[in-house]
N, C-alpha and C positions, 0 to 999 in steps of 0.2 A: 504495501500499499503506499508507503513512503517513498519508492522509487517510482511507483505512477505517478505520486503526487508532483516531486519533482521533474519529472520527464513533462509533465502536462505543464508546468511553469516554463520549462525552458523551450517548449514549442510555443506557448505562447507569447513569451517574449521573441521570440525569432519571427512568428508571422505580424508582430506589431509593427515591423519595420517597415510593411508592406500596407501600413493600416488605412481602413475605412473606417466610417463612424462606428458601426456597429459589426461585428461578427456574425450574430442572431438575431438583429432585429433592425425593421426598416424603420429611417430616423424619423418619419412622421406616424409611425402607426400608432394608434389608439391604446393597444393591447403590448409590452414589453416584456419577455419573459428575461429571466435570471439565473444563474447556477453561479453555486457559491459552497468553496472547501476549506475545511481549517484541517493544521495538523501539528502538532505541539507537544506539551507535557504538562501532567498533571499531578498536583500535591494534595494529599487528603488530610487536610487542617485538625479536624473532628470527624469523630464516627464510632455511634455507640448503637448498639442494640440490646433488648432485652425481649424474650420472646415467652411470657410466663409472669405470674403473680410477682409484684412489686415485695422484697424481702425473701421471695422463694428462689426463683430464678435469676441469673446471675446477669448484670448491666455489661456486658461485654463492650471494651473497649479495642475495635478493630485498629486502631493505630498502634496502642503499647502493647495489645496482647495479640491481636490478629496478623502482624506483619505488612501493615498498609503502612508504615514510615518511610517508604522510600518513594520515588516518582515514577509514573507511568505513562503510555503513551496517551494522548488526547487526541481525538477527530471527531468532524462533525461536517455535514452536508446537509444544507440548503438548495431548495428551488423554487421556484416561485413566479409569480406575475404582478406587474403595476399596471393598472387602468386607468387611463386619461391624466397621468402622474399625480395622482393622490388617492388612491386605493389601492393596497398592498397585498397580495396575500401568497402565504409563504408555506410549505410543506417541509419540515425540520426533521433528521433522522440522528439521534447521538448515541453512538455505541458507549457502553460504559460497563464494563466486566472486570473485576478483580477476583483473580485466584491467588492464594498465599497457601504456603505449608509453615507449618509451627508447631512445635512441642510446648502443649500447656505446662505451666507451672503450679499451677490452684486449679481444685475440682470445679467445672465450669459447668452450668445446668442451661439446657438452650431447651427450651418445647417440651419439659418435662424428662428429656434425656441428660443424664449427667456422664461427661466425660473428664475421666479421673485425670490426678496430676501424673503428669508423664508420657501424657497418649500423644504421640506424632499424629498432627491432623492436617486436613485441605481443609481451608476457608475459601468458599467462593459466595462473592457479593455481586449480581448482576442487577442492573437497573437501566439496561437501555431504554429509549424513550421515544417515541414519536409524536410529534406535534403540527398542527395546523393553526395557522395566524394569521389575523386580519387587520390591518390599521388604516388609518384614514389620516391622512396628513392634511392640517387645518391648516398651517400656517408655511405655506408653499411661496416660497420668496428664491430669486435667483440664487444665493448661496445658503439659504436656511431651510429646514426641514424638522418638522415638529409635529411629532402624530401621538394617537391614542388607539386603542382597539382593545378586543379582546382573543385570547386563546386558548385552545382546550386540546392538554397532552394526555398520552395515553401512557399509564404507567406500566410498567414491565417486569415485574420485581421478582428474583429466584435468588433465594438464601439458603445455602448448603454446610451445613456442619459435619463433616466424614472424618473418623479415624482413617489412617492408611492401612490398617490391615481389613480394612472393612467390616469389622464388627458392629460399627455402630455408627448412625447416619440420622440426620433429623433435616427435613426440607420445608421450605416456607415459601410459596409461591402465590402471586397475586397479579391482577390483571383488573385495569378500572381507568375510567375516566377521570382526569384533572382541568376543571377550570382556571383559567389565571385573568388578570390584567396584562395590558402589553402599551409600553411607553418606548418612543423612541425620538432620537432627534440626531442632526447631524450640521455641520456648520463645514462648507468649502472654502478654501483659502485660493485668492489667485495663485496659477501656477501649478493647480492639480492636485497639489495636499487638500486633506481632509480629517476631521477629527468626529466621531459617532457614539454614540450610545445606544444600548439595546437594552431594556428591563423587560422582561416577563416575572410576575410573582404575584402570592394571592396566600392570605392567613383566614383562614376558618375553622373555628369550633362548633358548627351547627350541621344537621342533617340539611341534606339537599344542596347547598352550595358547596359540600366537601366530596361531592359525588357520591355518598351513601343516603341508606334510607333509616340512618341513626346517628347520633351524636359521637363525633369522631374527629381530636382535632389534628390539622393538617396544615403544611405549609410547603411554599416553594418558590425560590427565589434564584433567578437567573438575568444576572445583571453583567455587562460586557461595557470595557471602553476600548475603543480602537485607534489607531493614528494610520493613515493610508495616504495611497498618490494614485490617482487615476490616471493609465495612460491611453495610450491611444485606442481605438477599437473599445471604448468606455471599458477596458479592463481594471479592475482596482489590485493592486497589492498590499496587504496590511498586516499591520502587526498588532495582536487582540489581546488584551486581558481580561478575564472572567472569573465571576465567582458564581458557584453552583453549589446550592444545599436546599436541603428540605427538612421537614419532619413528619412524622406519624404516631402518633399515642392514642390511645382507649382502648374499648374492650368491641371486639367485633361480634355483630347480629348477624352474619351471613351464616347460611347452614353449610355444614362443610360435606360438599359434594364431590370433592377429588381427594386420592390418597397422598396430595400434595399439598392440602389443607392444614395450618397448623393444628397440632391437636391443643393447646393452649389458645385461649380466647384474646386473651390481654397482651399488647405489644406496645413498645416504645423504640422508635430509631429515629435519631437524628444523623444528621450529615452535614460537611462543610467543605468542599473543595475548593482551588483557587487554579488557575491554569494559564498558560501562557502559548500563542500561536501566531504561525503564520498562516497565512490564507490567502485565496484570490477569488473574486468573484469577476464572474464574466456575464455580461448585459448588453 
């Protein structure tokens, strides 16, 4: 994937020498499409989980106990369209799967399963997500964009604790919608440089808003600050700093329909990450 990303950048820069206004859009088109990709590194700043009743189940620290203290590859893919220079619709996919191996130095209780001190473990935390976003640019000037909209994210969580000898394992998986508010802004300088911010987030602690039919506290925050340069052909190269985090806490009232549903109904999961990436936008 990294080789493909670098090859694409080199190819686009080469094509840029023989530039036209846009590689994928007509200059006066009402609907204009864009493609975007990022590649970089991600660090876990804070990450805990508890599956089971507080005081009985372990509040497990993925960073200090689960081997997530190092850096991981970050990648992100976005595609969409802009209608009449003001309506922006995008479709995002971001992989996020971290698998570590660690020997537990204390007893750990996850979802009713006790993993004893000294157990060599594989710990897998998967939370790739898909998101559709709509934004309306209500402050359209020659060098300023400022907009507001809404997003719907599909959480796709899979958390696995497994002893390396295969004798013990617990799996917790969940799929469901997450609504959010979307804000964005961009300022373009003379000469092709620009800065951009993009924020998607929501905190909810009541039924309906959080996508459940019962009260369950949840939050999401995906906020980035970007500096970039627009080449010919409307190709943007950029450096991006991003905070991505969220939380989920409460007692689930969903019926257990799948063998991968948690045996315990109470959960608490908190995640905070930061990433630095290089990206390219073709528009």
